[in-house]
C-alpha positions in Angstrom: -14.1 26.7 -14.0 -16.5 26.1 -16.9 -19.3 23.5 -17.0 -17.6 21.3 -14.4 -17.5 23.9 -11.6 -15.2 23.6 -8.6 -16.9 20.5 -7.3 -16.6 18.7 -10.7 -12.9 19.6 -11.0 -12.3 18.3 -7.4 -13.9 15.0 -8.5 -11.6 14.9 -11.5 -8.5 15.5 -9.4 -9.6 13.0 -6.8 -10.3 10.4 -9.5 -6.8 10.9 -11.0 -5.3 10.7 -7.5 -7.1 7.4 -6.8 -5.9 6.1 -10.1 -2.3 7.1 -9.5 -2.2 5.6 -6.0 -3.8 2.5 -7.4 -1.2 2.4 -10.2 1.6 2.5 -7.7 0.0 -0.3 -5.6 -0.7 -2.3 -8.9 3.0 -2.1 -9.7 3.8 -3.7 -6.3 1.1 -6.4 -6.7 2.2 -7.4 -10.2 6.0 -7.2 -10.4 7.8 -5.3 -7.6 7.0 -7.9 -4.9 7.6 -10.8 -7.3 11.1 -9.3 -7.9 11.8 -8.9 -4.2 10.5 -12.5 -3.6 12.9 -13.9 -6.2 16.1 -12.7 -4.3 17.6 -13.8 -1.1 15.5 -12.9 2.0 18.2 -10.5 3.3 18.2 -8.6 0.0 14.4 -8.6 -0.4 13.7 -7.5 3.2 16.4 -4.8 3.2 15.1 -3.4 -0.1 11.5 -3.4 1.0 12.3 -1.7 4.3 14.1 1.0 2.3 11.2 1.3 -0.1 8.8 1.7 2.8 10.9 4.5 4.3 10.8 6.3 0.9 7.1 5.7 0.3 6.0 8.2 3.0 8.0 11.0 1.4 7.1 13.2 -1.6 6.0 12.7 -4.2 4.1 9.5 -3.3 3.4 10.4 0.3 2.1 13.8 -0.8 -0.1 12.3 -3.4 -1.5 9.9 -0.8 -2.2 12.7 1.7 -3.8 15.1 -0.8 -5.9 12.4 -2.4 -7.1 11.1 0.9 -8.0 14.6 2.1 -9.8 15.4 -1.2 -11.7 12.1 -1.2 -12.8 12.7 2.4 -14.1 16.2 1.7 -15.9 14.9 -1.4 -17.5 12.1 0.6 -18.8 14.6 3.2 -20.1 16.9 0.5 -21.8 14.0 -1.3 -23.3 12.8 1.9 -25.0 16.1 2.4 -26.3 16.2 -1.2 -27.6 12.7 -1.7 -30.5 13.9 -3.8 -28.1 15.4 -6.5 -27.1 13.4 -9.6 -23.9 11.4 -9.0 -23.7 12.1 -5.3 -24.3 8.5 -4.3 -21.5 7.3 -6.6 -19.1 9.9 -5.2 -20.0 8.9 -1.6 -19.6 5.2 -2.5 -16.1 6.0 -4.0 -15.1 7.8 -0.8 -16.2 4.8 1.3 -14.4 2.3 -0.9 -11.2 4.4 -1.0 -11.1 5.3 2.7 -12.0 1.7 3.9 -10.3 -0.4 1.2 -7.4 1.8 0.4 -6.5 3.8 3.4 -8.2 1.7 6.1 -6.4 -1.5 4.9 -3.1 0.5 4.7 -3.4 1.6 8.3 -4.7 -1.6 9.7 -2.6 -4.2 7.9 0.2 -2.9 5.6 1.7 -0.2 7.8 1.9 -2.6 10.9 3.6 -5.2 8.6 6.0 -2.5 7.3 6.8 -1.5 10.9 7.4 -5.1 11.9 9.7 -5.6 8.9 11.5 -2.3 9.7 12.1 -3.4 13.4 13.3 -6.8 12.3 15.7 -5.3 9.7 17.0 -2.8 12.3 17.7 -5.6 14.7 19.8 -7.4 12.1 21.8 -4.2 11.3 22.5 -3.5 14.9 23.5 -7.1 15.7 25.8 -7.5 12.7 25.1 -11.2 12.7 24.0 -13.3 9.7 21.8 -16.4 9.6 24.6 -18.5 8.1 27.1 -17.9 10.9 27.1 -21.5 11.8 28.6 -22.3 8.4 28.2 -21.2 4.8 25.9 -24.2 4.1 23.8 -23.7 7.2 25.0 -27.0 8.7 27.0 -27.4 11.8 30.3 -29.2 11.9 28.6 -32.6 12.4 26.7 -32.3 9.1 23.3 -31.7 10.8 21.2 -28.8 10.0 21.5 -25.9 12.4 18.4 -23.9 12.9 19.4 -20.2 12.6 18.5 -18.1 15.6 18.8 -14.5 16.4 17.9 -11.3 14.6 18.5 -12.7 11.1 16.3 -15.7 11.6 13.6 -13.4 13.0 13.9 -11.1 10.1 13.6 -13.9 7.6 10.5 -15.2 9.4 9.0 -11.7 9.3 9.8 -11.4 5.6 8.1 -14.8 4.8 4.9 -13.7 6.6 5.3 -10.2 5.0 5.4 -11.6 1.5 2.1 -13.5 2.0 0.0 -11.0 4.0 1.3 -7.7 2.7 0.9 -8.7 -0.9 -2.6 -10.2 -0.4 -3.8 -7.0 1.3 -2.0 -4.9 -1.3 -4.3 -6.5 -3.9 -7.3 -5.3 -1.9 -5.8 -1.8 -1.7 -5.2 -1.8 -5.5 -8.7 -2.9 -6.3 -10.2 -0.3 -3.9 -8.3 2.5 -5.5 -9.3 1.4 -9.0 -13.0 1.0 -8.0 -12.9 4.4 -6.3 -11.5 6.1 -9.4 -14.2 4.4 -11.5 -17.0 5.4 -9.1 -15.8 9.0 -9.0 -15.7 9.1 -12.8 -19.2 7.6 -13.0 -20.4 10.1 -10.4 -19.0 13.0 -12.5 -20.5 11.7 -15.7 -23.9 11.1 -14.0 -23.7 14.7 -12.6 -22.9 16.2 -16.0 -25.6 14.1 -17.7 -28.2 14.9 -15.0 
């Protein structure tokens, strides 16, 4: 394993994993969600629900699980070796990643994903569209008809989703980047010490 040793290589792999997870989240924060926001709600919501279903599968789902497991182990090891060079930085990286990346995912983003999935499923099982009243969304008397039913619910869920999910995705992105940096600094400090 050379000068790095097994622990050093584990830190390298964890740092790369955090950076890769952060990179995927960065893509969503910077252009994927902007693209989905720019299309009709039915298109954007349907696409995002499909993306969410694929995100839990390999390769990204596997990357997330492996990185989370490795960062957790490194955090525990660092907590037991706080006197060693770089251990505090590795522990800080684990806390930042697990709280800011994984904790936010579990507490905010996944519940929003689940809500969007449920709203999207309700639309597909109902077969109705929000514009059933007329193509213009107006009734026969020329007054605006407020859409009701699964499509309107999905569109409302999507509007909330776009605001909250994206804002918290920025937090996840930043946490992953900071964790990768702290892991790298921890390794450099260990090698220099």
